[in-house]
C-alpha positions in Angstrom: -30.0 -0.5 4.9 -31.3 -1.2 8.8 -30.3 2.2 10.8 -27.6 1.8 13.8 -26.1 -1.7 12.5 -23.0 0.3 10.2 -20.3 2.2 10.8 -20.5 6.1 9.4 -19.2 6.9 6.1 -17.4 10.1 5.3 -14.6 11.9 3.5 -11.0 11.2 5.2 -8.0 11.9 3.7 -5.3 9.5 3.5 -1.6 11.0 3.2 1.7 8.6 1.6 4.3 9.1 4.5 7.1 8.0 2.5 6.2 10.3 -1.0 4.3 12.8 0.8 1.3 12.6 -1.2 -2.3 12.5 0.0 -5.9 12.4 -1.3 -9.1 13.3 0.0 -11.7 9.8 -0.4 -14.5 8.4 1.5 -14.2 5.7 4.6 -15.3 4.3 7.0 -12.0 4.5 8.8 -12.1 7.6 11.3 -9.1 9.3 13.0 -8.4 11.9 16.1 -5.0 13.5 13.7 -6.4 16.2 11.3 -5.8 18.2 8.4 -7.4 21.0 6.5 -7.7 20.3 3.2 -7.3 22.0 0.2 -11.4 23.8 0.0 -10.1 25.0 3.4 -12.6 21.8 5.4 -10.6 19.9 8.2 -10.6 16.8 7.9 -9.8 13.1 9.9 -6.4 12.4 8.4 -4.9 8.4 8.5 -1.5 8.3 7.4 -0.4 5.5 5.6 3.3 3.6 4.6 3.0 2.7 1.0 0.3 3.8 -1.7 -0.2 3.6 -5.3 2.4 6.9 -5.3 5.1 5.1 -3.8 4.7 1.6 -4.6 7.8 0.0 -6.5 5.2 -1.7 -8.4 3.4 1.6 -9.5 6.2 3.3 -9.9 8.6 1.1 -12.5 10.9 0.5 -9.6 10.2 -3.1 -8.7 12.9 -5.6 -9.5 12.5 -8.9 -11.4 13.8 -12.1 -9.6 15.5 -14.3 -12.0 14.5 -17.8 -10.8 15.7 -19.4 -13.7 19.3 -18.7 -13.0 18.6 -19.2 -9.0 17.8 -23.4 -9.8 20.5 -23.3 -12.1 22.8 -22.2 -9.0 21.3 -24.4 -6.7 21.2 -27.6 -8.9 25.2 -26.6 -9.7 25.7 -26.3 -5.8 24.0 -29.2 -5.0 23.5 -31.1 -7.5 20.1 -32.5 -9.6 19.2 -34.3 -6.7 18.4 -37.3 -9.0 19.8 -40.7 -8.2 20.8 -43.6 -10.6 
């Protein structure tokens, strides 16, 4: 890698605001806000609105849409669109 052209890559805490969950990882993102982590060190913190802990797909609370029922209801209401 060439020196001076890549962003700094270091430890960052990502905190899920919806679930109150946080995890430490490495990233090129930075922040002015900091947090003291479980190991006693201070790391920059990035607040995110949603993560795998609070996302409906991962938590099992995702809704499945009844697309067939919607199509049938549309056809009943407006006809099938066939002219003949």
